[in-house]
N, C-alpha and C positions, 0 to 999 in steps of 0.2 A: 948475197944474191937472192933475187926474188924469182921463184920458179912456180909456174902455174901448170897444173895438169888438167886438161879438159877434153871433152869428147863431143862428137856430133850425134851420138846415139847412146841411149841408156844401156847399161850393162857392159860397157867397153872395158872397165877395169881401172878407172881413174882413182878410186879410193885405195885399191891395193897398191897401185904404182906410187901414189902420193905417200902412203904410209911407209912403204918399203924404202923409198928415197930418203924420207926424213929419218927413219931409224938407222939407216946405213951411215948417213952423214953425221948423225949424233954419236954413233958408236965410234967414229973417228975423232971425237973430242971437240966437235964444233957445236955451238949453241944453235938450236933449231926451233923455229916456230912453225907449227903445223896448223893450217887454217882450214876449218871444216865448213864448206858451203853445202855439202850434200847430205850431211847428217848421219853418216855411217861410220865415221872414224872411231868413236869410242868402242863400239862393238867389234870392229876389226882389230883393234889393238888389245882387246880384252880388258877394257876399263869400265868402271861403273858409268852409267849414263849420267852426265852432269845435270843437276837439277836447277842450276842458276841461269842467269842471263848469258847471252852469247853474242856472236857477231850479227845475227839476225835482229836482235834487240837494238844494237847500236845503229844498224842501218835504218831502222824504223824510227829512231828517236829524234832525228832531225839535227839541225846545226847547233842546237843548244847544248848537245852533249859532245864534248871535244874529243879529239883523236886519242889523247892520253888515257881516256877511259877504257880503251881496248885492253890495256895491260892488266887492268883489274879483273877482266873477264877470263883470263888465261887460267888453265889448270895444269898441274904437273902430270906429265905423261911418261916419265922415265928419265934416266940420266941424260942431261943436256937437252931435253925435249919438253917443250910446252905446247899445249893444245889450246887453240882458240875455238871453242865449240860453237855449234850452230845456234843454240838457244831457240828463240822463237822462229817461226817461219821467215825465210829470207824475204826482205822487202825490196822490190825492184824499183829503186829510186836512182836514176842514172847519175845525178850529180853526186849523191852520197856514195855510190859505188865507185865513181872515179876518185873521190877523196880517199876511200879505203885503199884503192890500188896505189895511190901516191904514197900513202903512209907505209904500206908494206914494202914499197920499193926502197925506202930510205931506212928501214929497220936495220940495226947493226948485226942482226943474226941472219943465218940462212933461213929464208921463208919459203915454205912449200905449201901451196894452196890446192886443195881438192875442189875444183870448180864444178865437177859433175858435167852435165850437159851445158853447152854454150848457148842454149835457148834463152836463158834469163839475162837480163841487163847486167846484173851483178857479176855473173860468171863471165860474160863477155868482156866487161870492163877489166876484170882481173887478168883474164887470158891475154887481152890486148896490151895491158900495162906491165906485164912481167918481163924481166930481162931475158928469161928463158921460158918460152911458151911452148909447151909440149902437147901435141895432139896424140891422145891415147886411142889406139885404133885396133880393132880386130880385122883380120884379112877377109872382110865381108864385102861383097859387091855393093850392097845397099849403103853400108857405112862409107865406102869409098865415094859413091855418088854424092852423098851429103857433104863429105869433106871437100869435094871440089867446089861446092857452093858456099862454103863457110866464109863469113865476112872477116874473119880473124886470120892474120898472117902468122902461122906457126913457125917456131925456130927449128922444129924437127918433129919426128914421129917416134912414139914408143909403140912398138908392134907387139900385141899380145896374141900369142899363137893359139890356134884351135886345130884339133885333129881333122883331117880329111877336107881341108879347105883347098880349093884350086889355086887361089891367089898366093903368090910367094912374096917375100920381102922386096925383091927386085921389081916386081910388078907394081907394088904400092909406091915405091920410090919413083918409078918412071911416070906413073899417072899423076902423082901429086907434085913432082918436082922437088921433093923434100928428102933429106937423108934420114934414115932410121937411126936415131941416137941410141936406141936400145931395142933388143928383141928378146921377149920373154917366152920360153917354150911352154907348151901345155904340159903340166905335170900334176898328177893327182895330189901330190904332197902339198902343193901350193893351195889348192882348193880346200884340202883338209885343214890346214893351218888357219885359213881365213874363217871357215865355218866353225871351228872350235874356239875362235878368239885367241889364238896362240901366236899371232904374227908378231906381237910386241915382245915376246920372249926370245924368239930366235927366228931369223929369216930362213926359209927353206933354201938350201944351197943353190938350186936352179934359179930361184928368184934373185938371190944375191949376185950370182954370176952374170945373169942377164943384164943387170943394172950397174955392174961394177964400173965400166968406163964412164958412164953418165954420172955416177956418184962421185968419181974422182974429179970430173970436170966441175961439178957443183962445189965440191969442197976445196978446190984449188984457190 
């Protein structure tokens, strides 16, 4: 299965959600490829920053570099988990981005892509081409307004909670006409694990619980 996590607004939590989904599915014994379009996954997972080429370089290389070259760019990120790092800045070349989406869709592993914001052509291509396209959203009025105008049809929402927000899960679902596939509560332990680069060692229980049903769906 090819899963894309994307947002309409920076800081929504796509990197944490992508990393947590990939780690949880890999912990269940499934081979997982985690694709980093946003550039923050190594730090989030507590890995050294890769110093070689990555998916950005492949996108910018043009048709002379075939799809099988992507496998040589992967780095080990833990048991059953490979990371396709960002490398150079992402090149927004629509045809190449669509080719990447098609390649990820037929990969034999579970593929989870951190697309970051959908503003770029590459992020949009992957979000549109994924079998499970997840809009990662905080219960923010401005984010909800942008989500209504998004050109990508999401499969569902991953709601990342924030304290003292007036909007509730039911409000988001009603406005967008999309089901929340997961809801992650705001917990200081999650932020602490991310800031310390410890997410790759053990998922905070609240994060694991919030994503459990979605993880089971992806792993099925």
